[in-house]
Rosetta silent file (secondary structure, phi, psi, omega in degrees, C-alpha in Angstrom):
SEQUENCE: XXXXXXXXXXXXXXXXXXXXXXXXXXXXXXXXXXXXXXXXXXXXXXXXXXXXXXXXXXXXXXXXXXXXXXXXXXXXXXXXXXXXXXXXXXXXXXXXXXXXXXXXXXXXXXXXXXXXXXXXXXXXXXXXXXXXXXXXXXXXXXXXXXXXXXXXXXXXXXXXXXXXXXXXXXXXXXXXXXXXXXXXXXXXXXXXXXXXXXXXXXXXXXXXXXXXXXXXXXXXXXXXXXXXXXXXXXXXXXXXXXXXXXXXXXXXXXXXXXXXXXXXXXXXXXXXXXX
SCORE:     score description
SCORE:     0.000 S_00000001
   1 L     0.000  131.789 -179.287   24.836  -13.465 -205.356 S_00000001
   2 L  -123.496 -179.694 -177.129   25.226  -15.364 -202.073 S_00000001
   3 H   -59.989  -44.658 -177.470   27.469  -15.266 -199.003 S_00000001
   4 H   -60.685  -39.559  177.967   29.970  -17.739 -200.397 S_00000001
   5 H   -62.390  -42.705 -179.970   30.400  -15.664 -203.541 S_00000001
   6 H   -63.502  -42.618  178.802   31.060  -12.552 -201.469 S_00000001
   7 H   -62.643  -42.439  179.790   33.671  -14.350 -199.356 S_00000001
   8 H   -66.162  -38.969  176.218   35.441  -15.626 -202.489 S_00000001
   9 H   -58.683  -43.906 -179.033   35.417  -12.154 -204.030 S_00000001
  10 H   -65.966  -41.683 -179.479   37.054  -10.828 -200.861 S_00000001
  11 H   -64.501  -42.589  178.243   39.685  -13.549 -200.753 S_00000001
  12 H   -64.817  -42.152 -179.624   40.698  -12.972 -204.372 S_00000001
  13 H   -64.442  -42.111 -179.539   40.822   -9.219 -203.875 S_00000001
  14 H   -61.042  -41.001 -177.348   42.933   -9.594 -200.721 S_00000001
  15 H   -75.895  -35.976 -168.388   45.452  -11.813 -202.494 S_00000001
  16 H  -106.820  -17.641 -175.655   45.658   -9.961 -205.786 S_00000001
  17 L   -70.189  132.924  176.598   44.950   -6.275 -205.185 S_00000001
  18 H   -62.458  -23.630 -178.478   47.945   -3.973 -205.462 S_00000001
  19 H   -71.819  -15.025  179.772   46.433   -1.940 -202.632 S_00000001
  20 H   -92.113   10.871  178.810   47.137   -4.770 -200.172 S_00000001
  21 E  -133.831  136.671 -179.390   50.878   -4.475 -200.703 S_00000001
  22 L   -67.768  124.544 -177.181   53.153   -1.567 -199.805 S_00000001
  23 L   -85.708  164.009  177.606   54.320    0.019 -203.039 S_00000001
  24 L   -60.951  -35.714 -177.032   57.745    1.393 -203.845 S_00000001
  25 L   -72.354  -26.194 -176.045   56.265    4.886 -204.027 S_00000001
  26 L  -106.352  -14.071 -174.106   54.716    4.748 -200.540 S_00000001
  27 L   -59.563  130.926  178.042   57.175    2.582 -198.580 S_00000001
  28 L   -67.566  -39.645  173.780   58.670    4.318 -195.545 S_00000001
  29 L  -132.490  156.184 -176.469   61.816    2.191 -195.952 S_00000001
  30 H   -64.434  -24.811  179.706   62.897    0.042 -198.888 S_00000001
  31 H   -65.566  -21.519 -176.140   62.671   -3.067 -196.696 S_00000001
  32 H   -93.113   -2.173  178.158   58.897   -2.641 -196.541 S_00000001
  33 L   -61.261  127.053  178.679   58.347   -2.615 -200.310 S_00000001
  34 L    87.931   -0.759  179.559   55.920   -5.412 -201.149 S_00000001
  35 L   -62.705  131.957  176.917   54.811   -6.025 -197.557 S_00000001
  36 E   -79.989  138.261 -174.547   51.343   -7.546 -197.396 S_00000001
  37 L   -92.903  -48.983 -174.933   48.976   -5.588 -195.161 S_00000001
  38 E  -122.187  148.801  165.626   45.954   -7.836 -194.532 S_00000001
  39 L   -89.093  177.931 -178.560   45.110  -11.520 -194.374 S_00000001
  40 L   -57.274  142.139 -177.685   41.727  -12.829 -195.572 S_00000001
  41 L   -81.934  167.139  168.315   38.742  -11.108 -193.927 S_00000001
  42 E  -116.781  153.739 -174.069   35.877  -12.507 -191.907 S_00000001
  43 E  -124.208  157.926  165.278   32.271  -11.453 -192.450 S_00000001
  44 E  -138.616  141.635 -177.904   28.992  -11.059 -190.618 S_00000001
  45 E  -119.583  121.150 -178.567   25.647  -10.541 -192.338 S_00000001
  46 E  -118.762  157.588  176.875   22.874   -8.726 -190.518 S_00000001
  47 E   -83.525  141.034 -174.921   19.317   -7.802 -191.402 S_00000001
  48 L   -65.927  -22.910  179.664   18.736   -4.109 -192.063 S_00000001
  49 L   -97.421   15.593  175.740   15.716   -3.986 -189.770 S_00000001
  50 L   -54.402  130.080 -175.814   17.623   -5.460 -186.813 S_00000001
  51 H   -62.612  -21.820  178.658   16.366   -3.645 -183.713 S_00000001
  52 H   -60.355  -30.541  178.798   19.952   -3.090 -182.611 S_00000001
  53 H   -67.277  -36.052  177.638   20.346   -0.394 -185.265 S_00000001
  54 H   -72.327  -33.671  178.063   17.497    1.589 -183.734 S_00000001
  55 H   -63.506  -25.907  178.776   18.964    1.127 -180.269 S_00000001
  56 L   -64.268  -21.157 -179.962   22.086    2.922 -181.502 S_00000001
  57 L   -76.947  -10.622  176.454   19.976    6.087 -181.682 S_00000001
  58 L   -64.297  130.880 -179.053   19.613    6.071 -177.906 S_00000001
  59 L   -57.344  -23.893  178.868   21.696    8.964 -176.477 S_00000001
  60 L   -79.253  -11.106  178.180   23.256    6.545 -173.988 S_00000001
  61 L  -104.540  -72.670  173.715   24.628    4.481 -176.899 S_00000001
  62 L  -127.112  -67.355  179.015   25.428    6.883 -179.777 S_00000001
  63 L   145.308  172.785 -176.721   22.553    9.290 -180.457 S_00000001
  64 L   -62.287  -21.050 -177.211   19.914   10.426 -182.929 S_00000001
  65 L   -71.948  -17.366  179.364   22.568   11.480 -185.424 S_00000001
  66 L   -72.065  132.669 -177.839   23.430    7.844 -186.221 S_00000001
  67 L   -95.645  134.368  176.992   21.626    6.762 -189.392 S_00000001
  68 L   -75.591  160.381 -177.890   19.925    3.366 -189.609 S_00000001
  69 H   -50.565  -41.207 -177.123   20.573    1.176 -192.687 S_00000001
  70 H   -79.187   -5.324  169.683   17.335    2.175 -194.396 S_00000001
  71 H   -85.312  -20.400  173.278   18.215    5.839 -193.940 S_00000001
  72 H   -85.294  -38.144 -177.487   21.288    5.140 -196.050 S_00000001
  73 L  -143.906  101.058  176.762   19.427    3.005 -198.554 S_00000001
  74 L   -56.286  132.380 -178.422   15.609    2.918 -198.660 S_00000001
  75 L    86.649    7.708  179.390   14.551   -0.671 -199.118 S_00000001
  76 L   -61.596  142.985  178.597   17.766   -2.065 -197.647 S_00000001
  77 L  -117.275  -31.441 -171.969   17.605   -5.700 -196.572 S_00000001
  78 E  -135.421  142.915  170.136   21.132   -6.634 -195.507 S_00000001
  79 E  -114.543  123.801  179.211   24.131   -5.078 -193.803 S_00000001
  80 E  -105.232  120.732  179.143   27.456   -6.725 -194.650 S_00000001
  81 E  -121.048  145.196 -174.449   30.252   -6.052 -192.191 S_00000001
  82 E  -143.514  149.541 -179.842   33.826   -7.292 -192.488 S_00000001
  83 E  -125.019  122.376  175.861   37.059   -7.384 -190.515 S_00000001
  84 E  -101.488  112.637  178.064   40.468   -7.555 -192.180 S_00000001
  85 E   -77.964  140.034  175.923   43.149   -8.803 -189.747 S_00000001
  86 E   -65.161  152.392  176.449   46.636   -7.369 -190.110 S_00000001
  87 L   -69.090  162.320  178.855   49.381   -9.752 -191.195 S_00000001
  88 H   -57.533  -36.976 -178.347   51.801  -11.171 -188.635 S_00000001
  89 H   -59.628  -41.685 -179.868   54.532   -8.882 -189.929 S_00000001
  90 H   -71.497  -46.230 -177.618   52.540   -5.783 -189.016 S_00000001
  91 H   -62.772  -49.199 -176.901   51.297   -7.090 -185.665 S_00000001
  92 H   -64.301  -35.376 -179.682   54.668   -8.378 -184.483 S_00000001
  93 H   -64.041  -33.874 -176.454   56.459   -5.184 -185.469 S_00000001
  94 H   -82.426   -4.264  176.369   54.175   -3.081 -183.281 S_00000001
  95 H   -79.416  -22.286 -167.392   54.908   -5.206 -180.222 S_00000001
  96 H   -74.451  -46.690 -176.597   58.529   -4.079 -180.030 S_00000001
  97 L   -96.268  130.313 -174.255   58.316   -0.369 -179.209 S_00000001
  98 L   -75.778  -32.186 -173.215   56.259    0.586 -176.145 S_00000001
  99 L  -105.585  -45.319 -170.667   55.351    4.146 -177.066 S_00000001
 100 L  -103.865  147.966  179.369   55.594    4.767 -180.802 S_00000001
 101 L   -69.981  148.305  176.103   53.978    2.864 -183.686 S_00000001
 102 L   -73.998  161.391  176.099   56.185    0.772 -185.945 S_00000001
 103 H   -60.422  -38.315  179.361   56.628    1.737 -189.592 S_00000001
 104 H   -62.184  -42.308  179.856   54.750   -1.406 -190.531 S_00000001
 105 H   -66.377  -37.853  177.301   51.806   -0.405 -188.341 S_00000001
 106 H   -59.555  -41.336  175.502   51.760    3.081 -189.837 S_00000001
 107 H   -64.121  -41.420  179.291   51.378    1.501 -193.266 S_00000001
 108 H   -60.965  -39.452 -178.350   48.629   -0.742 -191.911 S_00000001
 109 H   -70.603  -44.296 -173.323   46.745    2.237 -190.522 S_00000001
 110 H   -94.302  -60.169  177.112   46.969    4.511 -193.561 S_00000001
 111 H   -64.722  -31.016  176.822   47.607    2.364 -196.625 S_00000001
 112 H   -63.323  -41.444  177.913   45.494   -0.299 -194.931 S_00000001
 113 H   -66.557  -34.872  175.984   42.517    2.044 -194.731 S_00000001
 114 H   -61.907  -41.154  177.370   43.012    2.879 -198.391 S_00000001
 115 H   -61.328  -45.806  179.256   42.791   -0.850 -199.134 S_00000001
 116 H   -56.357  -44.242  179.794   39.573   -1.145 -197.084 S_00000001
 117 H   -62.538  -42.936 -179.164   38.091    1.723 -199.090 S_00000001
 118 H   -67.540  -39.894  177.258   39.125    0.165 -202.396 S_00000001
 119 H   -64.221  -43.349 -179.497   37.738   -3.226 -201.409 S_00000001
 120 H   -59.785  -42.920  178.030   34.469   -1.655 -200.278 S_00000001
 121 H   -65.796  -38.655 -179.468   34.094    0.120 -203.614 S_00000001
 122 H   -65.525  -48.629  179.225   34.976   -3.078 -205.481 S_00000001
 123 H   -65.437  -38.113  178.226   32.452   -5.233 -203.607 S_00000001
 124 H   -59.059  -42.751  179.135   29.855   -2.496 -203.892 S_00000001
 125 H   -66.956  -39.819  179.229   30.277   -2.511 -207.676 S_00000001
 126 H   -61.781  -40.280  178.758   30.065   -6.306 -207.819 S_00000001
 127 H   -66.083  -42.087  178.634   26.761   -6.206 -205.936 S_00000001
 128 H   -66.646  -39.520  178.763   25.414   -3.504 -208.249 S_00000001
 129 H   -63.257  -26.397  178.834   26.606   -5.407 -211.326 S_00000001
 130 L   -81.297   -1.724  174.872   24.584   -8.380 -210.052 S_00000001
 131 L   102.277   13.654 -178.110   21.470   -6.202 -210.221 S_00000001
 132 L  -114.750  162.484  174.309   21.123   -4.962 -206.633 S_00000001
 133 L   -93.573  145.028  177.457   21.341   -1.581 -204.949 S_00000001
 134 E  -161.058  160.468 -179.280   24.045   -0.967 -202.362 S_00000001
 135 E  -148.144  146.089  173.586   25.965    1.794 -200.633 S_00000001
 136 L  -101.827  100.262 -174.468   29.153    2.119 -198.599 S_00000001
 137 H   -53.800  -43.048 -176.274   28.100    4.501 -195.793 S_00000001
 138 H   -65.637  -17.663  179.706   31.652    5.475 -194.790 S_00000001
 139 H  -111.605    4.250 -177.433   32.343    6.591 -198.382 S_00000001
 140 L   -82.388  154.231 -179.071   28.949    8.107 -199.091 S_00000001
 141 L   -64.850  -20.464  178.987   28.394   11.849 -199.479 S_00000001
 142 L   -80.355  -11.788 -176.380   25.995   11.729 -196.499 S_00000001
 143 L   -70.905  130.021  175.688   28.715   10.516 -194.155 S_00000001
 144 L  -137.000  152.027  177.441   29.819   13.069 -191.552 S_00000001
 145 E  -149.469 -178.717  179.292   31.999   12.864 -188.465 S_00000001
 146 H   -60.464  -28.666  179.123   33.808   15.154 -186.076 S_00000001
 147 H   -70.713  -14.350  178.342   36.578   15.418 -188.680 S_00000001
 148 H   -89.229    1.651  179.809   34.002   16.995 -190.990 S_00000001
 149 L    58.489   37.982  178.345   33.519   19.883 -188.520 S_00000001
 150 L   -96.360  114.020 -174.600   29.789   19.237 -188.349 S_00000001
 151 L   -72.695   -3.440  175.491   28.474   20.683 -185.086 S_00000001
 152 L   -82.655  -13.552 -178.722   25.490   18.312 -185.202 S_00000001
 153 L  -101.738  123.954  179.047   27.818   15.408 -184.501 S_00000001
 154 L   -61.770  162.255  178.652   29.094   15.035 -180.918 S_00000001
 155 L   -56.979  141.740  175.971   32.864   14.770 -180.339 S_00000001
 156 L    59.043   40.238  179.868   34.455   11.472 -181.390 S_00000001
 157 L  -144.066  173.568  177.396   31.342   10.309 -183.216 S_00000001
 158 E  -156.728  177.607 -179.145   29.834   10.030 -186.703 S_00000001
 159 L   -93.379   11.428  170.468   26.552    9.120 -188.361 S_00000001
 160 L  -155.502  126.069 -175.822   27.773    5.580 -189.129 S_00000001
 161 L  -118.103  113.311 -179.897   29.974    3.542 -186.798 S_00000001
 162 H   -58.799  -38.014 -177.793   31.821    0.516 -188.183 S_00000001
 163 H   -66.377  -46.946 -178.419   32.378   -0.820 -184.655 S_00000001
 164 H   -68.306  -37.256  176.931   28.744   -0.618 -183.598 S_00000001
 165 H   -62.815  -42.212  178.180   27.561   -2.040 -186.910 S_00000001
 166 H   -60.181  -41.485  178.947   29.951   -4.974 -186.458 S_00000001
 167 H   -65.119  -46.865 -177.662   28.515   -5.602 -183.002 S_00000001
 168 H   -62.238  -37.588 -176.029   24.891   -5.432 -184.146 S_00000001
 169 H   -81.195  -14.008  177.197   25.520   -7.813 -187.057 S_00000001
 170 L   104.462   13.566 -178.309   27.317  -10.416 -184.955 S_00000001
 171 L   -77.289  -29.101 -179.947   30.953   -9.915 -185.950 S_00000001
 172 L   173.394  176.694  179.386   32.186   -9.350 -182.404 S_00000001
 173 E  -113.310  167.358  179.398   31.826   -7.503 -179.112 S_00000001
 174 E   -74.207  152.037  171.096   33.529   -4.461 -177.707 S_00000001
 175 L  -107.607  176.131 -179.427   36.686   -4.614 -175.640 S_00000001
 176 L   -59.692  -31.622 -179.481   37.770   -2.312 -172.853 S_00000001
 177 L   -81.875    2.824  179.975   39.718   -0.249 -175.395 S_00000001
 178 L    73.888    8.706  170.751   36.462    0.172 -177.395 S_00000001
 179 L   -82.470  166.345  178.104   37.819   -1.898 -180.272 S_00000001
 180 E   -94.773  128.585  176.421   35.852   -4.861 -181.627 S_00000001
 181 E   -95.345  116.127  179.600   37.030   -8.329 -180.604 S_00000001
 182 E  -109.687  178.870  176.721   36.356  -10.826 -183.402 S_00000001
 183 L   -65.918  -16.902  175.101   37.237  -14.489 -183.834 S_00000001
 184 L  -102.163   14.510  178.082   40.378  -13.161 -185.565 S_00000001
 185 E    90.251 -158.319 -175.729   41.116  -10.779 -182.702 S_00000001
 186 L  -118.304  -10.469 -176.758   41.154   -7.016 -182.640 S_00000001
 187 L   -83.307   92.112 -179.126   44.298   -6.114 -184.634 S_00000001
 188 E   174.291 -162.820 -177.299   42.841   -5.058 -187.972 S_00000001
 189 E  -132.756  152.194 -177.615   40.339   -2.784 -189.720 S_00000001
 190 E  -110.515  156.382  172.280   36.560   -2.828 -190.267 S_00000001
 191 E  -154.451  170.755 -179.268   34.282   -1.952 -193.162 S_00000001
 192 E  -161.836  159.059  178.948   30.632   -2.382 -194.163 S_00000001
 193 E  -138.441  142.947  174.255   28.066   -2.190 -196.955 S_00000001
 194 E  -110.940  130.824 -175.391   24.289   -1.712 -196.927 S_00000001
 195 E  -145.373  158.923  174.347   22.355   -3.444 -199.733 S_00000001
 196 L   -89.450    0.386  171.809   18.872   -4.542 -200.801 S_00000001
 197 L   -61.559  131.946 -179.258   20.317   -7.978 -201.591 S_00000001
 198 L   -92.181  118.552  177.123   18.590  -10.498 -199.329 S_00000001
 199 L  -129.896  143.865  179.721   21.001  -12.714 -197.404 S_00000001
 200 L   -62.662  123.936 -179.952   20.285  -14.942 -194.422 S_00000001
 201 L   -67.744  145.439  177.841   21.410  -13.073 -191.276 S_00000001
 202 L   -73.606  149.351  176.079   24.080  -14.716 -189.149 S_00000001
 203 L   -81.832  128.869  179.077   23.194  -15.973 -185.709 S_00000001
 204 L   -71.521  141.119  179.337   24.863  -13.963 -182.965 S_00000001
 205 L  -100.883    8.623 -177.708   27.056  -15.925 -180.607 S_00000001
 206 L  -144.516  165.682  177.302   26.868  -13.328 -177.858 S_00000001
 207 L  -123.453  -37.197 -173.452   24.406  -11.156 -175.967 S_00000001
 208 L   -90.306  148.975 -178.497   26.450   -8.692 -173.943 S_00000001
 209 L   -59.530  -36.365 -177.035   28.279   -5.660 -175.345 S_00000001
 210 L  -112.723   27.187 -172.076   31.552   -6.723 -173.682 S_00000001
 211 L   -59.658  -34.204 -178.331   31.013  -10.499 -173.721 S_00000001
 212 L   -85.423   -8.503 -178.354   34.323  -11.315 -175.439 S_00000001
 213 L   -92.327  129.002  179.922   36.353   -8.999 -173.194 S_00000001
 214 L   -87.957   -2.946 -176.832   37.797  -10.543 -170.014 S_00000001
 215 L    55.637   38.254 -177.386   38.525   -7.102 -168.510 S_00000001
 216 L   -73.001  -22.066  179.025   42.069   -8.366 -167.889 S_00000001
 217 L    86.464    6.706 -179.577   43.516   -4.854 -168.121 S_00000001
 218 H   -62.678  -40.472  179.637   46.256   -5.745 -170.620 S_00000001
 219 H   -68.345  -27.286  175.947   45.261   -2.911 -172.936 S_00000001
 220 H   -62.498  -44.491 -178.874   45.355   -0.545 -169.950 S_00000001
 221 H   -70.192  -31.370 -175.896   49.004   -1.406 -169.422 S_00000001
 222 H   -80.378  -23.852 -176.804   49.860   -1.153 -173.127 S_00000001
 223 L   -64.697  123.163 -175.725   48.384    2.317 -173.711 S_00000001
 224 L   -72.871  -12.232 -177.189   51.299    4.783 -173.869 S_00000001
 225 L  -125.597   18.768  177.266   49.228    7.725 -172.590 S_00000001
 226 L    54.530   43.651 -178.929   47.018    6.066 -169.966 S_00000001
 227 L   -90.065   -0.141 -178.409   43.884    6.614 -172.043 S_00000001
 228 E  -127.771  138.146  174.279   42.260    3.349 -170.894 S_00000001
 229 E  -142.087  151.067  178.815   41.185    2.263 -167.434 S_00000001
 230 L   -65.085  -34.662 -177.092   39.186   -0.674 -166.118 S_00000001
 231 L   -73.478  -39.587 -171.598   36.985    1.709 -164.113 S_00000001
 232 L  -117.265   -4.235 -177.993   36.184    4.213 -166.867 S_00000001
 233 E    78.299 -137.336 -174.888   37.019    2.505 -170.135 S_00000001
 234 E  -102.932  134.115  172.594   38.591    4.615 -172.859 S_00000001
 235 L   -93.356  101.047 -174.273   39.230    8.356 -172.744 S_00000001
 236 H   -63.422  -31.990 -179.171   38.765    9.251 -176.401 S_00000001
 237 H   -68.789  -43.532  177.714   40.285   12.712 -176.013 S_00000001
 238 H   -59.713  -43.192  179.120   43.530   11.408 -174.545 S_00000001
 239 H   -62.734  -47.447 -179.154   43.731    8.880 -177.345 S_00000001
 240 H   -62.855  -40.761  179.594   42.968   11.493 -180.000 S_00000001
 241 H   -61.783  -38.738  178.966   45.516   13.940 -178.571 S_00000001
 242 H   -69.809  -38.504  176.990   48.218   11.280 -178.791 S_00000001
 243 H   -62.558  -34.303  176.153   47.254   10.426 -182.364 S_00000001
 244 H   -63.974  -36.664  177.092   47.649   14.115 -183.185 S_00000001
 245 H   -65.125  -43.958  179.179   51.177   13.930 -181.802 S_00000001
 246 H   -66.909  -29.432  177.833   51.952   10.911 -183.981 S_00000001
 247 H   -63.315  -37.854  177.886   50.458   12.770 -186.940 S_00000001
 248 H   -74.315  -37.470 -176.762   53.079   15.485 -186.531 S_00000001
 249 H   -72.654  -36.362 -173.168   55.882   13.013 -185.862 S_00000001
 250 L  -117.347   18.234 -179.805   55.108   10.656 -188.759 S_00000001
 251 L   -44.344  132.340   13.623   53.409   12.959 -191.255 S_00000001
 252 L   -92.779   17.701 -179.591   51.705   12.127 -193.608 S_00000001
 253 L  -110.460  171.350  173.697   50.827    9.073 -191.480 S_00000001
 254 L  -157.770  168.881  177.594   49.679    8.559 -187.918 S_00000001
 255 L   157.356  175.706  176.998   48.726    5.688 -185.653 S_00000001
 256 L  -153.544  -81.065  174.170   49.316    3.829 -182.410 S_00000001
 257 L    72.938   11.668 -177.632   47.580    0.451 -182.023 S_00000001
 258 H   -66.587  -26.502  178.934   49.353   -0.498 -178.811 S_00000001
 259 H   -76.558   -4.709 -178.717   46.055   -1.622 -177.252 S_00000001
 260 H  -105.145   -5.822 -178.202   45.677   -4.150 -180.083 S_00000001
 261 L  -123.496  153.931 -177.146   48.995   -5.987 -179.714 S_00000001
 262 L    54.933   37.354  175.379   50.499   -8.118 -176.945 S_00000001
 263 L  -129.472  156.305 -177.535   47.031   -8.499 -175.446 S_00000001
 264 L   -58.617  -26.230 -178.563   44.934  -11.702 -175.115 S_00000001
 265 L   -95.800   12.586 -178.767   42.490  -10.456 -177.775 S_00000001
 266 L   -54.770  -47.078 -172.885   45.203   -9.609 -180.310 S_00000001
 267 L  -126.661    6.189 -174.738   44.440  -12.590 -182.570 S_00000001
 268 L  -163.646  177.559  169.940   41.439  -14.358 -181.042 S_00000001
 269 L   -83.768  118.109 -176.714   38.582  -14.242 -178.587 S_00000001
 270 L   -68.020  148.589  178.565   40.298  -14.578 -175.204 S_00000001
 271 L   -85.361  138.573  176.298   39.284  -17.336 -172.881 S_00000001
 272 L   -84.445  122.461 -179.814   37.762  -16.450 -169.539 S_00000001
 273 L   -84.727  117.498 -178.941   39.683  -18.187 -166.775 S_00000001
 274 L   -76.373  142.865  177.324   37.281  -19.557 -164.197 S_00000001
 275 L   -70.891    0.000    0.000   38.186  -19.163 -160.520 S_00000001
């Protein structure tokens, strides 16, 4: 199994999986039945012994609770990380209302995450069927986060971070809103797999943590609860508190995503304007 095979598997799954389309049973309104959630993903392939994974254990980055790839899978060789961009229908819908998420975005956040999980399990099985070992950390029994009420995990953290893994592997850099800016922008969802399959690691196109972010402040203006600032970055508690409000308002869904739309990094890596 090689990179090209993995990309083709993902493209077929994205086009054909029932999980990538809003079903009649889950649609918030009948107009959204059949709406496609994601376009084709982009990938980055990193080596499991990349020193960046060990740097994540630094308390100033994440902390000792973050597990390195070979703590998830002894003998791991490769980390596969992927970004699924939301379709135009979802992105454009969330531009309209300044405070509350659109129905389309709510589907992208909840049903979209279900799709990511199903794709991760599907690709994981394909890798195993090819004779290799692999694991999806975010779906593994060892995965814990603040939502698991584990007092060993600091607030707003977990023992595997899709965003940090994406950065280490070369998929993109952080933005001011703490989302990952990829060549397809920031409006979408991330996933990853750890495997002993040997694949050539991708060459990183950046060095700095915030290299793709222009610090333009657009996401600061878009945040409905002032949870982002140029001086201090993102206030995770303010963001989380607002998501809790949306959880009550839109139960059983929640979401926001305003920092991901109508910003220069919505669909691409923004260009830095030279003085």
